[in-house]
C-alpha positions as CSV (number, residue, x, y, z in Angstrom):
1,E,-3.4,60.7,-63.3
2,W,-5.8,58.6,-62.0
3,S,-4.2,55.2,-60.8
4,S,-4.9,51.9,-58.8
5,F,-4.1,54.0,-55.6
6,S,-6.9,56.7,-56.2
7,S,-10.4,56.5,-55.2
8,Q,-13.3,58.6,-55.1
9,C,-12.8,60.0,-51.6
10,D,-9.0,59.8,-51.6
11,H,-7.0,61.2,-54.5
12,Q,-4.7,64.3,-55.3
13,T,-6.0,67.2,-57.4
14,I,-6.3,65.9,-61.3
15,L,-6.2,68.8,-63.5
16,Q,-5.7,68.8,-67.4
17,V,-6.5,71.4,-70.1
18,L,-8.0,69.1,-72.8
19,I,-8.3,72.2,-75.2
20,D,-6.4,75.2,-75.2
21,G,-8.6,77.7,-76.9
22,R,-5.5,80.2,-77.1
23,N,-4.2,77.7,-79.8
24,P,-5.2,79.0,-83.2
25,N,-4.7,75.5,-84.8
26,V,-7.5,74.2,-82.3
27,V,-10.5,74.1,-84.8
28,D,-13.8,71.8,-84.9
29,I,-14.8,70.0,-88.5
30,D,-16.1,73.2,-89.8
31,G,-12.9,75.4,-89.1
32,S,-14.4,77.1,-86.2
33,A,-12.4,77.9,-83.1
34,L,-13.0,75.8,-80.0
35,P,-13.2,76.9,-76.7
36,T,-10.8,76.1,-73.8
37,L,-12.1,72.9,-72.3
38,V,-10.6,71.8,-68.7
39,Y,-11.1,68.8,-66.7
40,L,-10.8,69.0,-63.1
41,S,-11.2,66.6,-60.1
42,R,-10.3,68.6,-56.8
43,E,-8.1,66.9,-54.3
44,K,-9.9,64.6,-51.6
45,R,-8.6,63.0,-48.6
46,P,-10.5,61.1,-45.7
47,N,-9.4,63.4,-43.1
48,H,-10.6,66.6,-44.7
49,P,-14.4,67.5,-45.3
50,H,-15.1,68.1,-48.8
51,N,-18.5,69.7,-48.5
52,F,-20.1,67.9,-51.3
53,K,-21.4,69.6,-54.3
54,A,-20.7,73.2,-52.8
55,G,-17.1,72.3,-52.3
56,A,-16.9,71.0,-55.8
57,L,-18.4,74.2,-57.2
58,N,-16.0,76.4,-55.0
59,A,-13.0,74.6,-56.5
60,L,-14.4,75.1,-59.8
61,I,-14.9,78.7,-59.3
62,R,-11.3,79.2,-58.1
63,V,-9.7,77.3,-60.9
64,S,-11.7,79.1,-63.7
65,S,-10.7,82.4,-62.1
66,K,-6.9,81.6,-63.0
67,I,-7.4,80.0,-66.5
68,S,-10.4,82.5,-67.8
69,N,-11.9,84.7,-65.1
70,S,-14.7,85.1,-67.1
71,K,-17.4,87.5,-65.9
72,I,-20.2,84.9,-66.4
73,I,-20.4,81.5,-64.7
74,L,-23.1,78.8,-66.0
75,N,-23.8,75.9,-63.7
76,V,-25.7,72.8,-64.7
77,D,-25.8,69.4,-63.2
78,C,-24.3,66.3,-64.7
79,D,-27.7,65.0,-65.7
80,M,-28.6,68.1,-67.7
81,Y,-27.7,69.3,-71.1
82,S,-28.1,72.3,-73.2
83,N,-31.5,72.2,-75.2
84,N,-31.5,75.8,-76.6
85,S,-28.4,77.2,-78.3
86,E,-29.5,80.5,-77.6
87,S,-29.7,80.4,-73.9
88,V,-26.3,81.9,-73.4
89,R,-27.1,84.9,-75.7
90,D,-30.6,85.3,-73.6
91,A,-28.8,85.3,-70.2
92,L,-26.4,87.9,-71.4
93,C,-29.3,90.2,-72.5
94,F,-30.4,90.5,-69.1
95,F,-26.8,91.1,-67.6
96,M,-26.0,93.5,-70.6
97,D,-29.0,95.7,-70.5
98,E,-27.9,99.3,-70.3
99,Q,-31.0,100.4,-67.7
100,K,-31.7,97.5,-65.6
101,S,-28.8,95.1,-65.5
102,H,-26.5,96.7,-63.1
103,D,-28.1,94.8,-59.9
104,I,-28.6,91.4,-61.3
105,G,-26.4,88.4,-59.7
106,F,-28.0,85.7,-61.5
107,V,-30.3,84.6,-64.0
108,Q,-32.2,81.2,-63.4
109,F,-33.7,78.8,-65.8
110,P,-36.2,76.5,-64.7
111,Q,-35.4,72.7,-64.1
112,S,-36.9,70.9,-66.6
113,F,-36.9,67.0,-67.8
114,Y,-36.8,65.3,-70.9
115,N,-38.3,61.9,-69.7
116,L,-41.6,62.9,-68.1
117,T,-44.3,60.7,-69.0
118,K,-47.7,61.7,-70.6
119,K,-49.6,61.1,-67.0
120,D,-46.5,62.5,-65.1
121,I,-47.1,59.7,-62.4
122,Y,-44.5,61.4,-59.9
123,G,-45.4,65.1,-60.6
124,S,-41.9,65.7,-61.7
125,S,-42.8,68.5,-63.9
126,L,-43.3,70.8,-61.0
127,S,-45.5,72.8,-63.3
128,I,-46.9,75.0,-60.6
129,L,-43.6,75.7,-59.1
130,R,-42.1,76.4,-62.7
131,E,-45.0,78.4,-63.9
132,V,-46.5,80.0,-61.0
133,E,-44.2,80.4,-57.9
134,L,-41.0,81.1,-59.7
135,P,-42.1,83.8,-61.9
136,G,-44.1,85.6,-59.4
137,M,-41.0,86.1,-57.3
138,D,-39.7,88.5,-60.0
139,A,-41.7,91.1,-58.6
140,C,-39.9,91.2,-55.2
141,G,-36.4,90.7,-56.1
142,G,-36.2,87.6,-58.0
143,P,-36.2,83.8,-58.1
144,P,-34.0,81.5,-55.6
145,Y,-30.9,79.9,-57.0
146,I,-32.1,76.3,-57.7
147,G,-28.7,74.5,-58.1
148,T,-28.6,74.1,-62.0
149,G,-29.6,75.9,-65.4
150,C,-28.2,79.1,-63.7
151,F,-25.8,82.0,-65.0
152,H,-23.9,83.8,-62.3
153,R,-22.3,87.0,-62.3
154,R,-19.0,85.8,-61.0
155,E,-18.6,89.3,-58.5
156,A,-22.0,88.4,-57.0
157,L,-21.0,84.4,-56.6
158,C,-17.8,85.4,-55.3
159,G,-19.0,87.3,-52.1
160,K,-19.1,90.9,-53.2
161,K,-21.9,93.3,-52.2
162,Y,-24.0,95.0,-55.0
163,G,-22.6,98.7,-55.9
164,K,-23.1,100.9,-59.0
165,E,-19.6,100.0,-60.4
166,F,-20.5,96.6,-61.2
167,N,-21.5,97.3,-64.8
168,F,-21.1,94.5,-67.7
169,I,-19.1,95.9,-70.4
170,Y,-18.9,93.8,-73.6
171,E,-15.5,93.8,-75.2
172,Q,-15.7,92.5,-79.1
173,N,-12.0,91.1,-78.8
174,V,-11.1,90.1,-75.2
175,L,-7.5,89.5,-75.0
176,N,-6.4,86.3,-72.8
177,K,-3.9,87.8,-70.1
178,V,-3.0,84.3,-69.2
179,H,0.5,83.8,-71.2
180,E,1.8,80.6,-69.3
181,G,1.7,77.1,-71.5
182,A,-1.0,74.6,-70.5
183,T,1.4,72.6,-68.6
184,K,2.6,75.4,-66.3
185,L,-1.1,76.8,-66.1
186,E,-2.0,73.3,-65.0
187,E,0.5,73.2,-62.0
188,R,-0.3,76.7,-61.0
189,A,-4.1,76.2,-60.9
190,K,-3.8,72.7,-58.9
191,I,-3.0,74.5,-55.7
192,L,-6.6,76.2,-55.8
193,A,-8.3,72.8,-55.6
194,D,-6.2,71.4,-53.0
195,C,-8.4,70.3,-50.0
196,T,-6.4,72.3,-47.4
197,F,-6.7,75.6,-49.7
198,E,-9.7,76.9,-48.0
199,E,-8.3,76.7,-44.3
200,G,-8.6,80.0,-43.0
201,T,-10.2,81.5,-45.5
202,Q,-13.9,82.9,-46.3
203,W,-14.8,80.1,-49.0
204,G,-18.3,78.5,-48.0
205,K,-18.9,81.3,-45.4
206,E,-18.6,84.7,-47.3
207,M,-17.2,83.5,-51.0
208,G,-18.8,81.1,-53.3
209,L,-21.2,78.4,-52.1
210,K,-22.3,78.2,-48.9
211,Y,-21.4,75.3,-46.8
212,G,-23.2,72.8,-44.1
213,C,-26.7,72.8,-45.8
214,A,-28.3,70.3,-47.7
215,V,-29.8,72.6,-50.3
216,E,-26.5,74.6,-50.4
217,D,-28.0,76.4,-53.6
218,V,-31.1,78.1,-51.8
219,L,-28.8,79.2,-49.3
220,T,-26.2,80.9,-51.4
221,G,-28.9,82.5,-53.8
222,L,-30.6,84.0,-50.5
223,S,-27.1,85.1,-49.4
224,I,-26.6,87.0,-52.8
225,H,-30.3,88.6,-52.5
226,C,-29.3,89.8,-49.1
227,R,-26.1,91.6,-50.4
228,G,-28.2,93.4,-52.6
229,W,-28.1,91.6,-56.0
230,K,-31.5,90.6,-57.8
231,S,-31.8,87.7,-59.9
232,V,-34.3,87.1,-63.1
233,Y,-36.3,84.1,-63.7
234,F,-36.2,83.4,-67.4
235,N,-38.6,80.5,-69.0
236,P,-38.5,80.2,-72.9
237,T,-40.8,78.3,-74.7
238,R,-38.0,76.0,-75.9
239,K,-36.7,74.9,-72.8
240,G,-33.0,76.0,-72.0
241,F,-31.8,72.9,-70.1
242,L,-33.3,69.6,-69.8
243,G,-32.5,66.7,-67.1
244,V,-33.2,63.2,-65.8
245,A,-36.4,63.1,-63.5
246,P,-36.7,60.3,-60.9
247,I,-38.4,57.4,-62.4
248,T,-39.4,55.6,-59.2
249,L,-41.1,56.5,-56.2
250,G,-38.3,56.0,-53.7
251,Q,-36.2,58.3,-55.7
252,T,-39.0,61.0,-55.6
253,L,-39.3,60.6,-52.1
254,V,-35.7,60.9,-51.2
255,Q,-35.1,63.8,-53.3
256,F,-38.1,65.9,-51.7
257,K,-36.8,64.5,-48.1
258,R,-33.3,66.3,-49.0
259,W,-35.2,69.4,-50.6
260,S,-37.6,70.0,-47.5
261,G,-35.0,69.0,-44.8
262,G,-32.7,71.2,-46.2
263,N,-35.1,74.2,-47.0
264,L,-36.1,73.9,-43.0
265,E,-32.5,73.9,-42.0
266,I,-32.1,77.4,-43.4
267,L,-35.4,78.6,-41.7
268,L,-33.8,77.3,-38.4
269,S,-30.0,78.7,-39.1
270,K,-28.7,82.1,-38.6
271,Y,-29.5,82.5,-42.4
272,G,-33.3,82.2,-42.0
273,P,-35.2,84.6,-44.3
274,L,-37.3,85.8,-41.6
275,S,-34.4,87.1,-39.4
276,Y,-31.1,87.2,-41.6
277,G,-33.1,89.1,-44.4
278,V,-34.5,92.1,-42.1
279,G,-33.3,95.0,-43.6
280,R,-31.7,93.2,-46.6
281,I,-34.5,92.1,-48.7
282,K,-38.1,93.3,-48.9
283,L,-40.7,91.5,-46.4
284,G,-42.7,89.9,-49.6
285,H,-39.1,88.1,-50.6
286,R,-38.7,86.9,-47.2
287,L,-42.4,85.5,-47.3
288,A,-41.6,83.9,-50.7
289,Y,-38.5,82.1,-49.4
290,C,-40.6,80.8,-46.3
291,L,-42.8,79.2,-48.9
292,W,-40.2,76.4,-49.3
293,C,-38.9,76.6,-45.8
294,F,-42.3,75.6,-44.3
295,W,-42.5,72.6,-46.5
296,A,-41.3,70.0,-43.9
297,P,-43.5,71.2,-41.2
298,N,-46.4,70.6,-43.4
299,W,-46.1,66.9,-42.5
300,L,-48.2,67.1,-39.3
301,A,-51.4,68.7,-40.6
302,T,-51.5,66.1,-43.6
303,L,-50.7,63.2,-41.4
304,Y,-53.6,64.6,-38.8
305,Y,-56.1,64.8,-41.6
306,S,-55.1,61.3,-43.0
307,V,-55.6,59.5,-39.9
308,I,-57.9,61.2,-37.2
309,P,-61.1,61.9,-39.1
310,S,-60.8,58.3,-40.8
311,L,-60.4,56.8,-37.1
312,Y,-63.2,59.0,-35.7
313,L,-65.5,58.1,-38.6
314,L,-65.0,54.2,-37.4
315,K,-65.9,55.5,-33.8
316,G,-69.0,57.3,-35.2
317,I,-67.6,60.7,-33.9
318,S,-68.2,63.8,-36.0
319,L,-65.3,66.1,-36.4
320,F,-67.2,68.6,-38.8
321,P,-70.5,70.3,-39.0
322,R,-73.6,68.6,-40.1
323,I,-74.3,69.4,-44.1
324,T,-77.9,71.0,-43.2
325,S,-75.9,73.3,-40.6
326,P,-74.6,76.9,-41.7
327,W,-71.3,76.3,-40.4
328,F,-70.7,73.5,-43.0
329,L,-70.5,76.6,-45.9
330,P,-67.1,77.7,-45.0
331,F,-65.6,74.1,-45.2
332,A,-67.3,73.4,-48.5
333,Y,-66.2,76.9,-49.8
334,V,-62.7,75.7,-48.8
335,I,-62.7,72.5,-50.5
336,I,-64.4,73.7,-53.7
337,T,-62.5,76.9,-54.3
338,E,-59.3,75.3,-53.7
339,T,-59.8,72.5,-55.8
340,L,-61.0,74.4,-58.7
341,S,-58.2,77.0,-58.2
342,S,-55.5,74.2,-58.2
343,L,-57.3,72.3,-61.2
344,G,-57.3,75.6,-63.2
345,E,-53.7,76.5,-62.7
346,F,-52.9,73.0,-64.1
347,L,-55.1,73.5,-67.1
348,C,-54.2,76.9,-67.9
349,F,-50.4,76.0,-68.2
350,G,-51.3,73.1,-70.5
351,S,-51.4,70.5,-68.4
352,T,-54.0,67.7,-68.0
353,L,-56.5,66.3,-65.5
354,Q,-54.7,63.3,-65.1
355,C,-51.5,65.0,-64.3
356,W,-53.4,67.3,-61.7
357,W,-54.7,64.0,-59.9
358,N,-51.2,62.5,-59.9
359,E,-49.5,65.6,-58.3
360,Q,-52.3,65.5,-55.6
361,R,-51.4,61.8,-54.7
362,I,-48.0,62.8,-54.5
363,W,-48.5,65.8,-52.6
364,M,-49.9,63.7,-50.1
365,F,-47.2,61.0,-50.2
366,K,-44.5,63.5,-50.0
367,R,-46.2,65.2,-46.9
368,T,-46.7,62.0,-45.0
369,T,-43.3,60.7,-45.7
370,S,-40.6,63.0,-47.2
371,Y,-41.6,65.9,-45.0
372,L,-41.8,63.9,-42.1
373,F,-38.1,62.5,-42.6
374,G,-36.9,65.7,-43.7
375,F,-38.3,67.3,-40.7
376,I,-37.0,64.6,-37.9
377,D,-33.4,64.7,-39.8
378,T,-33.3,68.5,-39.5
379,L,-34.2,68.4,-35.7
380,L,-31.6,65.5,-35.5
381,N,-29.0,67.6,-36.9
382,L,-29.8,70.6,-35.1
383,F,-29.6,69.1,-31.5
384,G,-26.4,67.1,-32.6
385,F,-27.9,63.7,-32.8
386,A,-27.0,63.1,-36.6
387,N,-24.5,64.5,-38.8
388,S,-25.6,66.6,-42.1
389,G,-25.2,64.9,-45.4
390,F,-25.9,64.9,-49.0
391,N,-28.4,62.4,-50.0
392,I,-27.8,61.8,-53.9
393,T,-30.9,61.2,-55.9
394,T,-29.8,58.1,-57.7
395,K,-31.0,58.2,-61.3
396,V,-29.9,54.6,-62.4
397,T,-32.5,52.1,-62.5
398,D,-33.0,48.6,-64.1
399,Q,-34.5,48.3,-67.4
400,D,-37.9,46.5,-66.3
401,A,-38.5,49.7,-63.8
402,S,-37.8,52.0,-66.7
403,K,-40.4,50.3,-69.1
404,R,-43.0,50.2,-66.3
405,Y,-42.2,54.3,-65.8
406,E,-42.9,54.5,-69.2
407,K,-46.1,53.0,-68.9
408,D,-46.9,55.2,-66.0
409,I,-46.9,52.4,-63.6
410,M,-45.8,53.4,-59.9
411,E,-42.5,51.7,-58.9
412,F,-42.3,50.4,-55.3
413,G,-39.9,47.2,-55.0
414,N,-38.3,47.5,-51.4
415,S,-38.9,47.6,-48.0
416,S,-38.3,51.3,-47.3
417,L,-39.9,52.8,-43.9
418,M,-41.4,55.4,-46.3
419,F,-43.4,52.6,-48.1
420,I,-44.6,50.9,-45.0
421,I,-45.9,54.3,-43.8
422,L,-47.8,55.0,-47.1
423,A,-49.2,51.4,-47.1
424,T,-50.3,51.5,-43.6
425,L,-51.9,54.7,-43.9
426,A,-53.7,53.4,-47.0
427,M,-54.8,50.1,-45.5
428,L,-56.2,52.1,-42.4
429,N,-58.2,54.5,-44.5
430,L,-59.8,51.5,-46.6
431,F,-60.6,49.6,-43.1
432,C,-62.0,53.0,-41.6
433,L,-64.1,53.6,-44.7
434,L,-65.6,50.2,-45.4
435,W,-66.3,49.4,-41.5
436,G,-67.2,53.0,-40.9
437,L,-69.9,52.8,-43.9
438,E,-71.2,49.3,-42.5
439,R,-71.7,50.8,-39.0
440,M,-73.6,53.7,-40.8
441,I,-75.7,51.5,-42.9
442,M,-76.8,49.4,-39.8
443,N,-77.7,52.4,-37.7
444,T,-79.9,54.1,-40.5
445,K,-80.2,57.4,-38.7
446,T,-80.0,60.2,-41.1
447,S,-78.6,62.6,-38.3
448,N,-75.6,60.2,-38.3
449,F,-75.0,60.5,-42.0
450,E,-75.3,64.4,-42.0
451,S,-73.0,64.6,-39.2
452,L,-70.1,62.3,-41.0
453,F,-70.6,63.3,-44.5
454,L,-67.1,65.3,-44.5
455,Q,-65.2,62.6,-42.8
456,V,-66.9,59.9,-45.6
457,L,-65.9,62.2,-48.5
458,L,-62.3,62.9,-47.0
459,C,-61.7,59.1,-46.2
460,G,-63.2,58.2,-49.7
461,C,-61.0,60.5,-51.4
462,L,-57.9,59.3,-49.6
463,V,-58.8,55.6,-50.3
464,I,-59.1,56.6,-54.1
465,I,-55.9,58.6,-54.0
466,N,-54.2,55.2,-52.7
467,L,-55.1,52.8,-55.6
468,P,-51.7,52.4,-56.8
469,I,-50.6,51.4,-53.1
470,Y,-53.5,48.6,-53.1
471,N,-52.6,47.7,-56.5
472,G,-48.8,47.3,-55.4
473,L,-49.9,45.1,-52.2
474,F,-52.2,42.9,-53.6
475,F,-52.3,42.7,-57.3
476,R,-49.0,43.3,-58.9
477,K,-46.6,40.2,-59.8
478,D,-43.8,42.2,-61.1
479,S,-40.6,43.2,-59.2
480,G,-42.0,46.7,-58.6
481,H,-44.8,45.5,-56.4
482,M,-44.8,46.2,-52.5
483,P,-42.6,43.3,-50.8
484,T,-44.8,41.0,-48.8
485,S,-43.0,42.4,-45.7
486,V,-44.4,46.0,-46.3
487,T,-48.2,44.3,-46.9
488,V,-47.9,42.2,-43.7
489,K,-46.6,45.1,-41.5
490,S,-49.2,47.4,-43.1
491,I,-52.2,45.5,-42.3
492,I,-51.1,44.6,-38.8
493,L,-50.4,48.3,-37.9
494,A,-53.7,49.4,-39.5
495,V,-56.0,46.7,-37.9
496,L,-54.1,47.7,-34.5
497,S,-55.0,51.3,-34.9
498,C,-58.6,50.4,-35.5
499,F,-58.9,48.4,-32.6
500,L,-57.3,50.9,-30.4
501,I,-59.8,53.7,-31.3
502,L,-62.8,51.2,-31.0
503,Y,-61.7,49.5,-27.8
């Protein structure tokens, strides 16, 4: 049905039953019956909003209700595959438990990746999120819906509130109530995927996935929880589903820009967990959701500590207590305990010291770029200066970039504004450290070193964290290095900042 007149954003509904599971002659090479397989591409027209991924999933939910109307729906992203043949059985065990299954709305598997490198240079494993934060939410109502690797109860996903009547009853032989032939079934189901079908309905509001948010999955999961349902996080030893992690720094930063901005958008909307969740979910559950909702505002504190202490070191002005002062102890306590607890979590879950250090690096990169732009975009959308969109994280790169990724070499390669910010911060901290130390050495007063010790330590750590940036700016010759324009701009901006603070 695809023709030369069709395009990605302008085409009719295309629906075809590829395998009709009701046909007894449809079997695989071993003679086992094959399930029904349907291809769907919903109608899209330029003058009708299609609501991105959420709109596509809602169309699939409606069409599947006509063809199978199964009680359980599995959602997996297009770049993921099943890695564990027992995932379906494991999920059904939660839905069918006679004592505790009645209020379970969905079972969430972790988002895992098969192409992670040994050193995980972009921190894509999300090990703390996967091994600590999400399991911890099981105690207060369950994890959020993260958009993939999730088994949903159809009633919960379609907007019904939890009630005692929602018991999963297993039937050994399920009779298919659909008697139309495949061709007639296709024609009747196509109407459900028309771009005008949702007009005047509750789809995207109270039914299906929510519209109007960059992280429609988290918002949908929150609304399901607020309707009385609970969720379960299940992380088997053999991962249920595996996908493709970003293999360039640009892809990683764009992905977290969308996530951080979308979560802040939830906080500022009428569905904010601190307001919408009152009386619907526990306080602990609301605060757990806020853990992600407050990602974006963290750019301010991180950017402050990346710039101000270093500039004041250059000026010779102390911002922290002397190391001989009793007031130094609280700072030392926070630094040591935070570092050891973070490192301990990584090592306890089978990670390595190198992976932990790369996570700290990406943590700083994300907060000074992704979270900053996510925060700005959200505010612009809130005040009507920009339109909400869905930024797809591109996973396709050239062969050379893939080879560098396999060798744990950080990929830059373009003049993104995010890279200009990262390079400027790296050069600023390098100048401040070298220039500041030179001024301290020339001024040999012991008290001067004691009062500036923490600033030297902080600035030195930032310089070490930025080593891949310096390598990309000055030493690499491959296509993944920092462009010359970024190098020139970052040096100029860093030097200007230093002169402004000095003079």
